[in-house]
C-alpha positions as CSV (number, residue, x, y, z in Angstrom):
1,M,110.5,-55.8,-7.9
2,S,109.5,-52.4,-9.1
3,D,106.7,-54.0,-11.2
4,K,105.2,-55.6,-8.0
5,K,104.9,-52.3,-6.1
6,V,101.3,-51.6,-5.0
7,S,100.2,-48.0,-5.1
8,R,98.8,-47.0,-1.7
9,P,96.2,-44.2,-1.3
10,C,97.3,-41.0,0.3
11,H,96.1,-39.7,3.6
12,H,93.6,-37.2,2.0
13,C,92.1,-40.0,-0.1
14,K,91.6,-42.1,3.0
15,S,89.9,-39.3,5.0
16,R,87.7,-38.5,2.0
17,S,86.6,-42.1,1.4
18,A,85.9,-42.5,5.1
19,S,83.7,-39.3,5.3
20,A,81.8,-40.1,2.1
21,P,78.3,-41.3,2.8
22,T,77.4,-44.7,1.6
23,D,74.0,-46.3,1.1
24,T,74.5,-48.5,4.2
25,S,75.4,-45.7,6.6
26,K,71.8,-44.4,7.1
27,I,70.8,-43.3,10.6
28,H,68.0,-45.4,12.0
29,Y,66.4,-43.1,14.6
30,E,63.9,-45.8,15.7
31,K,66.8,-47.8,17.2
32,F,67.5,-45.0,19.7
33,W,65.9,-45.4,23.2
34,L,64.9,-41.7,23.4
35,Y,63.0,-41.9,20.1
36,R,61.2,-45.1,21.1
37,H,60.3,-43.6,24.5
38,C,59.0,-40.3,23.1
39,S,57.0,-42.0,20.4
40,S,55.5,-44.5,22.9
41,V,54.6,-41.6,25.2
42,H,52.9,-39.7,22.4
43,Q,51.1,-42.9,21.3
44,R,49.9,-43.6,24.9
45,D,48.8,-40.0,25.2
46,R,46.7,-40.2,22.0
47,Q,45.2,-43.5,23.2
48,A,44.3,-42.1,26.5
49,Q,42.7,-39.1,24.8
50,K,40.6,-41.3,22.6
51,A,39.6,-43.5,25.5
52,G,38.5,-40.4,27.5
53,Q,36.5,-39.1,24.6
54,L,34.8,-42.5,24.1
55,F,34.0,-42.9,27.8
56,S,32.6,-39.3,28.2
57,G,30.6,-39.8,24.9
58,L,29.1,-43.0,26.2
59,L,28.1,-41.2,29.4
60,A,26.4,-38.4,27.5
61,M,24.6,-41.0,25.2
62,N,23.3,-42.9,28.2
63,V,22.0,-39.7,29.9
64,V,20.3,-38.6,26.7
65,F,18.7,-42.0,26.2
66,L,17.4,-42.0,29.8
67,G,16.0,-38.5,29.5
68,S,14.5,-39.3,26.1
69,A,12.8,-42.3,27.5
70,F,11.3,-40.2,30.3
71,I,10.1,-37.6,27.9
72,S,8.7,-40.1,25.4
73,S,6.9,-41.9,28.2
74,M,5.4,-38.6,29.4
75,I,4.1,-38.0,25.9
76,F,2.6,-41.4,25.3
77,N,1.6,-42.4,28.8
78,K,0.9,-39.3,30.9
79,V,-0.5,-41.4,33.8
80,A,2.7,-43.4,34.6
81,I,5.2,-40.7,33.9
82,T,4.1,-37.1,34.4
83,L,5.7,-33.8,33.5
84,A,6.7,-33.4,37.2
85,D,8.8,-36.6,37.0
86,V,10.7,-35.3,33.9
87,W,11.3,-32.0,35.7
88,I,12.7,-33.8,38.8
89,L,15.1,-35.8,36.6
90,L,16.2,-32.6,34.8
91,S,16.6,-30.8,38.1
92,I,18.9,-33.5,39.3
93,L,21.0,-33.2,36.2
94,K,21.1,-29.5,36.5
95,V,22.4,-29.7,40.1
96,L,25.1,-32.2,39.1
97,C,26.2,-29.8,36.3
98,L,26.2,-26.9,38.7
99,F,28.5,-28.8,41.1
100,W,30.9,-29.7,38.3
101,I,31.0,-26.1,36.9
102,I,31.7,-24.7,40.3
103,Y,34.4,-27.2,40.8
104,Y,35.9,-26.3,37.4
105,L,35.8,-22.6,38.2
106,L,37.3,-22.9,41.7
107,G,39.5,-25.9,41.4
108,T,40.5,-27.2,37.9
109,S,41.1,-23.9,36.1
110,R,43.2,-22.6,39.0
111,Q,45.7,-25.4,39.2
112,P,49.2,-24.8,38.0
113,H,49.7,-25.2,34.2
114,A,45.9,-25.9,33.8
115,V,45.3,-23.5,30.9
116,L,48.5,-23.2,28.9
117,Y,46.7,-22.6,25.6
118,R,43.6,-20.8,24.5
119,D,41.8,-21.5,21.2
120,S,41.4,-18.1,19.5
121,H,38.7,-19.4,17.2
122,A,36.5,-20.7,19.9
123,G,33.9,-18.5,21.7
124,A,33.7,-15.7,19.3
125,I,32.4,-12.4,20.7
126,W,29.2,-12.6,18.7
127,I,28.5,-16.1,20.0
128,R,29.1,-15.1,23.6
129,G,27.1,-11.9,23.1
130,K,24.2,-13.7,21.6
131,L,24.5,-16.3,24.3
132,L,24.5,-13.9,27.3
133,L,22.9,-10.7,26.2
134,L,20.0,-12.1,24.2
135,F,19.2,-15.8,24.7
136,G,20.5,-16.1,28.3
137,S,18.7,-13.0,29.5
138,C,15.5,-14.0,27.7
139,S,15.7,-17.5,29.1
140,I,16.1,-16.1,32.6
141,L,13.0,-13.8,32.1
142,L,11.1,-16.8,30.8
143,N,11.8,-18.7,34.0
144,V,10.8,-15.7,36.0
145,F,7.5,-15.4,34.2
146,Q,6.9,-19.1,34.7
147,I,7.6,-18.8,38.4
148,G,5.2,-15.8,38.7
149,Y,2.5,-17.6,36.7
150,S,2.8,-20.8,38.8
151,T,2.9,-18.8,42.0
152,I,-0.4,-17.0,41.2
153,L,-2.0,-20.4,40.4
154,V,-0.3,-22.2,43.3
155,H,-3.7,-23.5,44.4
156,C,-3.9,-25.8,41.3
157,K,-0.1,-26.1,40.5
158,S,2.5,-28.4,42.1
159,R,5.5,-27.1,43.9
160,V,7.8,-28.6,41.3
161,E,6.6,-26.0,38.8
162,I,8.1,-23.4,41.0
163,V,11.3,-25.2,42.0
164,F,12.2,-26.3,38.5
165,P,12.4,-22.8,36.9
166,S,14.2,-21.6,40.1
167,I,17.0,-24.1,39.6
168,G,16.9,-23.2,35.9
169,I,17.7,-19.5,36.6
170,L,20.7,-20.6,38.7
171,F,21.8,-23.0,36.1
172,I,21.6,-20.4,33.3
173,C,23.5,-17.8,35.2
174,T,26.3,-20.1,36.2
175,Q,26.6,-21.7,32.8
176,A,26.6,-18.3,31.0
177,Y,29.4,-17.1,33.3
178,F,31.4,-20.3,32.8
179,L,31.1,-20.1,29.0
180,W,31.9,-16.4,28.8
181,H,35.2,-16.7,30.7
182,H,36.3,-20.3,29.8
183,S,35.0,-21.1,26.4
184,K,38.5,-20.7,24.9
185,D,40.3,-22.9,27.4
186,C,42.4,-25.9,26.3
187,I,42.6,-27.5,29.7
188,Q,45.7,-29.6,30.4
189,V,44.8,-31.2,33.8
190,Q,42.1,-33.6,34.9
191,H,41.2,-34.5,31.3
192,N,38.8,-37.3,31.9
193,F,36.8,-35.6,34.7
194,T,36.6,-32.4,32.6
195,R,35.4,-34.3,29.5
196,C,32.7,-36.1,31.6
197,G,31.6,-32.9,33.1
198,L,31.3,-31.2,29.7
199,M,29.4,-34.1,28.2
200,L,27.0,-34.2,31.1
201,T,26.3,-30.5,30.6
202,I,25.8,-31.0,26.9
203,A,23.4,-33.9,27.5
204,T,21.4,-31.8,30.0
205,N,21.1,-28.9,27.5
206,L,20.0,-31.4,24.8
207,L,17.3,-32.8,27.1
208,L,16.1,-29.3,28.0
209,W,15.9,-28.5,24.2
210,L,14.0,-31.8,23.6
211,L,11.5,-31.1,26.4
212,A,11.0,-27.6,25.0
213,V,10.2,-28.7,21.5
214,T,8.0,-31.7,22.4
215,N,6.1,-30.5,25.5
216,D,3.8,-27.6,24.9
217,T,1.5,-28.2,27.9
218,L,1.9,-24.8,29.5
219,H,1.8,-23.0,26.1
220,I,-1.4,-24.7,25.1
221,E,-2.9,-23.9,28.6
222,I,-2.1,-20.2,28.2
223,E,-3.4,-20.1,24.6
224,S,-6.7,-21.7,25.7
225,Q,-7.1,-19.1,28.5
226,L,-6.3,-16.2,26.1
227,R,-9.1,-17.6,23.8
228,N,-11.5,-17.7,26.8
229,E,-11.8,-21.5,26.8
230,T,-12.8,-23.3,30.0
231,T,-9.9,-24.9,31.8
232,L,-9.4,-26.5,35.2
233,C,-6.7,-24.0,36.2
234,T,-7.9,-20.5,35.2
235,C,-5.8,-17.4,35.6
236,P,-7.6,-14.8,37.6
237,N,-8.5,-11.4,36.1
238,M,-5.3,-9.7,37.1
239,T,-3.0,-7.6,35.0
240,I,0.2,-9.2,36.4
241,C,-1.1,-12.7,35.4
242,K,-1.7,-11.5,31.8
243,V,1.8,-10.0,31.7
244,F,3.2,-13.4,32.8
245,Q,1.1,-15.2,30.1
246,K,2.2,-12.8,27.3
247,G,5.8,-12.8,28.4
248,Y,6.0,-16.6,28.5
249,I,4.6,-16.9,25.0
250,L,6.9,-14.2,23.6
251,L,10.1,-15.6,25.2
252,Y,9.5,-19.3,24.7
253,P,11.6,-19.7,21.5
254,F,14.7,-18.1,23.1
255,N,15.0,-21.0,25.5
256,T,15.4,-23.5,22.7
257,E,18.0,-21.3,21.0
258,Y,19.9,-20.9,24.3
259,C,20.2,-24.7,24.8
260,L,21.5,-25.3,21.2
261,V,24.0,-22.5,21.4
262,C,25.3,-23.8,24.7
263,C,25.7,-27.3,23.3
264,S,27.8,-26.0,20.4
265,V,30.1,-24.0,22.6
266,L,30.5,-26.8,25.1
267,Y,31.3,-29.3,22.3
268,V,34.2,-27.1,21.2
269,M,35.5,-27.0,24.8
270,W,35.2,-30.8,24.9
271,K,37.3,-31.1,21.7
272,N,39.9,-28.7,23.1
273,V,40.5,-30.7,26.3
274,G,44.2,-31.7,26.3
275,R,44.8,-29.9,23.0
276,R,48.2,-28.3,22.5
277,I,48.3,-25.4,20.1
278,S,51.5,-24.6,18.2
279,H,52.6,-21.1,17.4
280,H,51.4,-21.2,13.8
281,H,47.9,-21.9,14.9
282,V,47.7,-18.5,16.7
283,P,46.7,-15.7,14.4
284,H,48.9,-12.6,14.5
285,T,46.1,-10.2,13.8
286,K,42.4,-10.7,14.6
287,P,39.9,-9.7,11.9
288,K,37.8,-6.7,12.8
289,F,34.3,-5.9,11.7
290,R,34.3,-2.8,9.5
291,L,31.3,-1.4,7.6
292,Q,33.5,0.3,5.1
293,G,33.4,-1.0,1.6
294,V,29.7,-1.9,1.4
295,V,26.9,0.2,0.0
296,F,24.3,-1.9,-1.9
297,G,24.2,-4.8,0.5
298,P,23.1,-2.8,3.5
299,L,20.5,-0.9,1.3
300,L,18.9,-4.0,-0.1
301,G,19.1,-5.8,3.2
302,T,17.5,-2.9,5.1
303,S,14.7,-2.8,2.5
304,A,14.1,-6.5,3.0
305,V,14.1,-6.1,6.8
306,I,11.6,-3.2,6.7
307,I,9.2,-4.9,4.2
308,G,9.5,-8.2,6.2
309,A,8.7,-6.3,9.4
310,C,5.5,-4.9,7.8
311,V,4.5,-8.3,6.5
312,F,5.1,-9.8,9.9
313,M,3.0,-7.2,11.7
314,M,0.1,-7.6,9.2
315,Y,0.3,-11.4,9.7
316,Q,0.4,-11.2,13.5
317,I,-2.6,-8.8,13.6
318,Q,-4.7,-11.1,11.4
319,A,-3.4,-14.4,12.9
320,T,-4.5,-13.3,16.4
321,S,-8.1,-14.0,15.3
322,L,-9.4,-17.5,15.4
323,V,-9.6,-17.8,11.6
324,P,-6.7,-16.1,9.7
325,T,-7.8,-14.7,6.3
326,R,-6.5,-16.2,3.1
327,Q,-5.1,-12.9,2.0
328,V,-2.6,-12.9,4.9
329,F,-1.1,-16.2,3.8
330,V,-0.9,-15.0,0.2
331,I,1.1,-11.9,1.3
332,Y,3.3,-13.9,3.6
333,Y,4.2,-16.5,0.9
334,S,4.6,-13.8,-1.7
335,Y,7.2,-12.0,0.4
336,Y,9.2,-15.3,0.7
337,I,8.9,-16.1,-3.0
338,V,10.5,-12.7,-3.9
339,L,13.2,-12.8,-1.2
340,L,14.4,-16.4,-1.4
341,P,15.5,-16.3,-5.1
342,L,17.4,-13.1,-4.4
343,M,19.3,-14.8,-1.6
344,S,19.9,-17.8,-3.7
345,V,21.3,-15.8,-6.6
346,G,23.6,-13.9,-4.2
347,A,24.9,-17.1,-2.7
348,V,25.6,-18.6,-6.1
349,I,27.4,-15.5,-7.3
350,G,29.5,-15.5,-4.0
351,T,30.4,-19.2,-4.6
352,I,31.5,-18.4,-8.1
353,I,33.7,-15.5,-6.9
354,H,35.3,-17.8,-4.3
355,A,36.2,-20.2,-7.2
356,L,37.6,-17.3,-9.2
357,E,39.7,-15.9,-6.4
358,K,42.0,-19.0,-6.2
359,K,42.6,-18.2,-2.5
360,E,44.5,-20.8,-0.5
361,L,42.4,-23.1,1.7
362,D,42.9,-23.0,5.5
363,T,43.9,-26.6,6.3
364,L,44.8,-26.0,10.0
365,K,43.0,-28.0,12.6
366,N,40.0,-25.9,13.8
367,P,37.3,-27.6,15.9
368,T,35.2,-24.4,15.9
369,R,35.0,-24.3,12.1
370,S,34.3,-28.0,11.9
371,L,31.5,-27.6,14.3
372,D,30.1,-24.7,12.4
373,V,30.0,-26.8,9.2
374,V,28.2,-29.6,11.0
375,L,25.7,-27.3,12.6
376,L,24.9,-25.5,9.3
377,M,24.3,-28.8,7.6
378,G,22.4,-30.4,10.4
379,A,20.2,-27.4,11.2
380,A,19.3,-26.9,7.6
381,L,17.7,-30.4,7.6
382,G,14.9,-29.0,9.8
383,Q,13.6,-26.6,7.1
384,I,14.5,-29.0,4.2
385,G,12.6,-31.8,5.9
386,M,9.5,-29.8,6.5
387,S,9.6,-28.5,3.0
388,Y,9.7,-32.0,1.5
389,F,6.8,-33.1,3.7
390,S,4.9,-30.0,2.6
391,I,5.7,-30.6,-1.1
392,V,4.3,-34.2,-0.9
393,A,1.1,-33.0,0.8
394,L,0.5,-30.1,-1.6
395,V,1.1,-32.1,-4.7
396,A,-1.1,-34.9,-3.5
397,T,-4.1,-32.5,-2.8
398,D,-4.6,-29.6,-5.2
399,P,-1.4,-27.9,-6.5
400,R,-3.4,-25.7,-8.9
401,D,-5.0,-23.7,-6.1
402,L,-3.5,-20.2,-5.6
403,L,-2.6,-20.7,-1.9
404,N,-1.3,-24.3,-2.5
405,S,0.8,-23.2,-5.5
406,L,2.3,-20.4,-3.4
407,A,3.1,-22.7,-0.6
408,L,4.6,-25.2,-3.0
409,S,6.8,-22.6,-4.6
410,Y,7.8,-21.4,-1.1
411,S,8.9,-25.0,-0.1
412,V,10.9,-25.6,-3.3
413,L,12.7,-22.2,-3.1
414,L,13.4,-22.7,0.6
415,I,15.3,-26.0,-0.2
416,F,17.3,-24.4,-2.9
417,Q,18.1,-21.3,-0.8
418,N,19.4,-23.5,2.1
419,I,21.6,-25.5,-0.1
420,T,23.2,-22.6,-2.0
421,Q,23.7,-20.6,1.2
422,N,25.4,-23.5,2.9
423,V,27.8,-24.0,0.0
424,F,28.7,-20.3,0.0
425,V,29.2,-20.0,3.8
426,I,31.2,-23.3,4.1
427,D,33.4,-22.4,1.2
428,G,34.0,-19.0,2.7
429,L,34.9,-20.4,6.1
430,H,37.6,-22.6,4.6
431,R,39.3,-19.7,2.8
432,R,42.4,-18.0,4.2
433,R,41.8,-14.5,5.5
434,T,42.9,-11.6,3.2
435,P,45.3,-9.4,5.2
436,P,44.3,-5.8,5.5
437,G,46.4,-3.1,4.0
438,K,49.0,-1.5,6.3
439,E,48.3,2.0,4.9
440,E,44.6,1.8,5.7
441,D,45.3,0.7,9.3
442,T,47.9,3.5,9.7
443,K,45.5,6.1,8.4
444,E,42.7,4.9,10.7
445,E,44.9,4.9,13.7
446,Q,46.1,8.5,12.9
447,N,42.5,9.6,12.4
448,C,41.5,8.1,15.8
449,E,44.4,9.7,17.6
450,A,43.8,13.1,16.1
451,Y,40.1,12.9,16.9
452,S,40.6,11.9,20.5
453,Q,43.2,14.6,21.1
454,R,40.8,17.5,20.4
455,R,37.2,18.4,20.9
456,V,35.0,18.7,17.9
457,S,33.1,21.9,17.7
458,V,29.9,22.4,15.7
459,L,31.8,23.8,12.7
460,E,34.4,21.0,12.8
461,L,31.7,18.4,13.0
462,G,30.7,19.0,9.4
463,Q,34.3,18.8,8.3
464,E,34.8,15.5,10.2
465,I,31.6,14.0,8.5
466,R,32.9,15.1,5.1
467,K,36.3,13.5,5.8
468,A,34.7,10.3,7.0
469,S,32.6,10.2,3.8
470,L,35.6,10.8,1.6
471,S,37.5,8.1,3.6
472,Y,34.6,5.7,3.1
473,I,34.5,6.3,-0.7
474,H,38.3,6.0,-0.9
475,T,38.2,2.6,0.9
476,Y,35.3,1.4,-1.2
477,S,37.0,2.4,-4.5
478,H,40.3,0.8,-3.5
479,L,38.8,-2.6,-2.7
480,S,39.1,-5.2,-5.5
481,W,35.8,-6.0,-7.2
482,K,35.8,-9.5,-5.9
483,R,36.2,-8.5,-2.3
484,R,33.7,-5.8,-2.8
485,V,31.0,-8.1,-4.2
486,L,31.7,-10.7,-1.5
487,R,31.2,-8.1,1.2
488,E,28.0,-6.8,-0.4
489,I,26.5,-10.3,-0.7
490,S,27.5,-11.3,2.8
491,F,26.0,-8.2,4.4
492,F,22.8,-8.6,2.4
493,L,22.5,-12.2,3.4
494,V,23.1,-11.3,7.1
495,L,20.2,-8.9,7.2
496,C,17.9,-11.3,5.3
497,N,18.7,-14.1,7.7
498,I,18.0,-11.8,10.6
499,I,14.5,-11.0,9.4
500,L,13.9,-14.6,8.5
501,W,14.9,-15.5,12.0
502,V,12.6,-12.9,13.6
503,M,9.4,-13.9,11.8
504,P,9.2,-17.5,12.9
505,T,10.7,-16.9,16.3
506,F,8.0,-14.5,17.3
507,G,5.0,-16.5,16.1
508,A,4.6,-16.4,12.3
509,H,4.0,-20.1,11.6
510,P,1.9,-20.3,8.4
511,I,3.2,-23.8,7.7
512,F,1.2,-25.0,10.7
513,E,-1.7,-22.5,10.7
514,N,-2.8,-22.7,7.1
515,G,-4.2,-26.1,7.7
516,M,-3.3,-27.7,4.4
517,E,-0.5,-30.0,5.6
518,R,-2.2,-30.5,9.0
519,S,-5.3,-31.9,7.3
520,F,-3.2,-34.2,5.1
521,Y,-1.0,-35.7,7.8
522,G,-3.2,-35.3,10.8
523,Y,-2.8,-32.9,13.7
524,S,-0.5,-35.1,15.9
525,T,1.9,-36.2,13.1
526,W,2.2,-32.7,11.6
527,F,2.6,-31.2,15.1
528,V,5.6,-33.4,15.8
529,I,7.2,-32.6,12.4
530,V,6.8,-28.9,12.9
531,N,8.0,-29.0,16.5
532,F,11.2,-30.7,15.4
533,G,11.8,-28.8,12.2
534,L,10.8,-25.3,13.2
535,P,13.4,-24.9,16.1
536,L,16.1,-26.3,13.9
537,G,15.1,-23.8,11.2
538,V,15.2,-20.9,13.6
539,F,18.6,-22.0,14.9
540,Y,19.8,-22.3,11.3
541,R,19.0,-18.7,10.6
542,M,20.8,-17.3,13.6
543,H,23.8,-19.6,13.1
544,S,24.0,-18.5,9.5
545,V,24.3,-14.9,10.6
546,G,27.5,-15.8,12.5
547,G,28.9,-17.7,9.6
548,L,28.1,-14.9,7.1
549,L,29.7,-12.4,9.4
550,E,32.8,-14.5,9.5
551,V,32.8,-14.6,5.6
552,Y,32.3,-10.8,5.6
553,V,35.2,-10.2,7.9
554,T,37.6,-12.5,6.2
555,A,36.7,-11.3,2.6
């Protein structure tokens, strides 16, 4: 009997074997009702978001197609569809956008839990400052000059030419206020209605930009009057009328820039509708613009700006005559041929330094950065496209001529400069920001507090300047050589892009006025190419300034 005894496991062994996990004792969360419910709610929310984006996108597409059909009909058949008809359509769209913006300001944004999150990357201060202080103000003045010009010539002008810019002033002011205060909103209520309102406003701005770049009726009319050509509607010999004419010609490019900038900010708002931002998306410290740590970049950039301003004034003085001299074009192209390679070399060096830094990439979701990349790539197509058209025309005619060879070199260098700068800026935007040193911030705060607590006398002023200079040299010497070179290159490219924005914006258009490409393609074809490519090129330069400032700050 003793041999048949079976050994039973003790109590501890039983508890241990029961608590030991086995392969078959896995927890299947998908079987729980709460998990299935939450996942289905999340999935329905994503489907509703995609459906709302699709519907609002289709709405904007139909509005853009309708407006484009009106504008194209006005260009090709001015009898059936006139400019006044296009203005009436755009006025209706502006009024609808005004009603929606007012409803958003007074209704949607004031609802409980409407704005729980704000996108810190959207609506940067330089974008809003550029939008309001520069482009918005100049667009308002442009409409004021157009109203004054049409009022003086009311005997031969329609009433629509006075009503349309009047509605435009109200639209610009309301939209600028809306974008200044609500460009960072991640609205959490009335998703579909807000998306449709934003897309309608984007479509309206796109149509205003399309009309500005395709219709040059008033501009041609003013130019012909300034050249003493006979027209049906002649401006009387009044000083105020001449002021309106000159002001309209000077401020005309700012309106196209304003429309494009508004579209970019509104698109970011559209992407942020219904977006929930987690805590790790919010930056703990905002990067600040500091001029410390750069010496050669500002010096070289300032030299480029001064020389470019001199070349621009010489060109404008000569180009005001009916037949610009050949020497002016040679000087203009020579300036570009010297400057563009320097910018390209700087961008290539900056890209190499980015590769050597081995800094982590910022992979967080950022609609603003994604839009910046798309705008840089898309706007660069304007200058690149015009350059390729120019290369084909110049090679097919006489590339050995001095002016033709300079224009050919200018086009090739411009393509290379756009590509290298885009690579440098886009690579810099995707790099994580280098955190500033705590000691530098503490020293700066102590200096600011000490300076604000006492008055600076004449003798102390020299000591403060000396201390500031020593602090500047100390900061410059303590920066790593990679960060120092990146800041020098970024600041140099910022100043160069500013002067390259100023020159075509205020009337320096040798690519149209030299007559080489115009005689090859014909006036109408080359006019359309330049009118589409030139505004994109101007927008590219100004948008590049913002991207380069971001690279400078985050270096």
